[in-house]
Every structure is written in structure tokens, then in C-alpha cells.
N, C-alpha and C positions, 0 to 999 in steps of 0.2 A: 499796782502800776501797769502790769500786762492788761488788766481789766480795762483799762482805759485805751490800749492799743486796740483790745477786742472789741471795743464799741466802734473804732474806725474801720473793723473787718466785717462790719455785721452783714454787708452784702454777700461777702464771700461765706459768711458762717450760715446766712439762710441757704445758700446752696447746698453746703454741707449737710444741713438739716434735713432738705428735700432728698438728697441722695440715701441718708441712712433711715430716712422715716419709710423709705421703700423697703426696707429689710422687714418691716413689721415689728421689729423690737420697739417697745415702748421707752420713754426718757428714764424710767426707773429701772428698765431692764439694763440700758447704758450705764447707768449708776451702780449697779450690781458687777457689770462686767469690769468697769473701772475699779471699782473694790478690790474685785478679785485679782485684777492685773497686778495692782499696787501690792496688795498683800502678799501675792506670790514673789514679787521683788524682794519683800523683806524676809521670805522664807529662804528664798536663794541665797540672800547675803550670808544669811544664820547658817546655813548648811557648809559654807565654805571652810568652816571651824573644823568639820568632820572630814574634810577630803584632801586629798594630796594630788600632786603632779597636774596633768592636763586640766581637770575639773578646778583645783585650787587657783588656777589662773584664769581661767574663763568664766567662772560663776559671777565674779563682780560685774563683768561688761554685761552678761546675760540680764543680771539683776537691773543694771542702768537701763537696758533696751527695754525692759518691762516698766520701768518707769515712766519713759517716754511713750509707751503704748496705753498705759493706764491715765496718764495726763490728756492724751487725745482723746481716749474715750470720755473723760470728763468735760472736754469741750463738745463732744457729739452729743452727750446727754443734754446739756443746756440747748443746743441748736434745735435738737428734735422735739423739746418740750415748748419751745417757743413756735415752732413750725407747727406743731400738732395742738397748739392751745392746752397744753397739759400742765402748765405753770401752777402749782398749789402748794399751799403751807405743807402738806404732807411729802411732796415732793422735794420741797426746800430742806426740811428736817432730815428727811432720808439722805439727802447729798451732804449736808454739813456733818452729819454723824459718821456717814462714811468716810468723809475726809479726815475727822480726828483719828478714826481707827486705823486708817490706812498709814496715816503719818506715823502713830505710834508703833505699828508693828515694823515699820521700815527701820526706823531709829534703833529699835530693840534688835532688829536681825543686824544691822550694822556692827552693834556693839558685840553682840554674840559671836558674830562672825570674826572678830578682831579686826574689822577694816579700819576702825578709827577708836581711840581711847573712850573708853565707856563713859567717863565724866564729862566729855565733849559731846558725847551722844544725848547723855542727861541734859546738858546745857541746851542743845539746839532744839531737843523735843519740848522741853520746858517753855521756851521763848516762843516756837512756834506755836504751842498750845494758847500762850498767852496773847499771840497776836490777834488769834480767832475770839478768845474771850473778850479782849478789851473793845473790839468792834460788837461784839454781840449785846456787851453791855450798855455801850454807846447808844446803840440804835435803840435797844429798850427805853433810852431816856430822851429819845427823839433826836439824836445826832447822827447824821450819814456819813459815814467813814469808807464807803465803796471807794475802792481805786487809790486809797490814801496809804502811801507808804511805797517802800522798794523791796520789801520783804513778803509779800502775799504768797498764798500756797504754790502759785503757778510759778512763781520766781523760785521758791524755795526747792520745788520738783526739779527745775531745769538745772539749777545750780549742781544738786546732787547729782543729776545724770549727765550732765556735760563735763562737770569738772573731774568727777571719779573717771572718766574715760581718757583723761590727758596722760599722754606717756611722760609722766612725772612721778618722783618717788612719793609714797603716801599720798596718792592724788584723792582718796576718799576722806582722808583727814583733813586735808586742806578744805575739801567741799564741804565737810561737816562744820569745821571752823567758821568758814564763808558764811553758812547757813546761819549760824549763831549770830554773827556780827550783824546781818543784814536784818535778821529777825529783830535784834535789839533795838536797832535803830527804828524798826517800824514800831515796836511797842512804846518807845519813848516819843516818836512823833505823833501817835495816836492819842496818847495819853495828854500831851500838850494841846493837841488840836481840840480834844474835846473838854478839857479843861476850859480852854479860852471860849469856845462856842458856849457852854453851860453859864459861865460868867456873864457873857454878853446876853443870854436869854435871860437871866436873874434880873440884871440891870434894866433891861427894857420893860421887865415885869414891874419892878417897883417903881418906875417913873410913872 
């Protein structure tokens, strides 16, 4: 969903690409920085279980801010890749793999840090990985699912970062549950859409 909005913001993202290209850091470099920030967020969430007092309260806040920073770097890597014409299968592979690694670390960190019930963290992680798998499998069959669904990775990161910062009881628990719901809706949406498109394709072929 946010990917569709990103298309509308292409002129702005081109400027972002120009600015960050001047730093000399490659697109793959920004991918690594994004992975580091998001992985660090998961580690920060996890360490909350082993601290008390001031740190115990502020570590979840720091983790959520790192999520936003990592998400921003994820936008930067794509903008830099387009600006420098570094779009490549290798870059796409590294980006997708890094996304899956970071999401796994984040939800494991939340569970270890007792910020949300482990069972919900398992559900959220499983469904998040399914969102990506369904798209990858569909695209391998020639079905384009880009931007389809309300629970793509960008939305999931935003939900975790923003909802967990709200001044409400068990904010992270609510954030993880909401991620699970939107991810489940996206998985179902993509399965239905892919099945429909494949059926239509088979019908045209048989005519």
C-alpha cells in the first residue's frame, strides 16, 4: 500500500537519492545500514528483559526509534540505487534477504524482552514471512503483486514503531497483534488475487 504512495512521491525520492548519493555510500551500503539499525532495534528490545529502572522504560522507545531510522535507510537504498543506476538482481536479493533477517530479529527481540506475548510474536513473524513468500511465489509464476495488500513490510514497521510509542498500556502487545491482523489480511488478499489471475490465465490459454 505504501509502495503505491511511494510511486506518487517519486520526484521527492529522486531528490533524496541525489542528496544521499553525494555521501559516497552505495545502495548496498545503505541496505546494510538499514539491516544494522533494524537488527539493533531487535537487540535493544531483547535487552529490556535484563534491565531495570530508567533503562527498562526507555529501551522500547529507543528500539522503536531505531525501527524508524532503519525504515528510512531502506527508502534511501532504493532511491540511491535508482539514481546511480545500481538496480541489479544482486541488490534485490540482498535487500529482500536483509528484510527477512531484520524482521525475524525484531520479533524475536520483542518476545525475549517480554514486550508482547511470545505466541503473538510467533504469529506476527510467521504471517509477515508469509506475506513475502506469497508475493515471491506469485511473481515466479508471472503474477505481479507489488503494492497489493495493507500489510506490506513498510506498513508493518510503521505499525510497530508508532503504535508501540503510544501512551497506552501494553502498547507493544497491541502493535504486534495489529501487525498480525494486517499481515493475515494481506496473505489472504494475495492468495485470492493470485489464484484468480492464474485461473484467468489458464482460461485464456485453453481457448
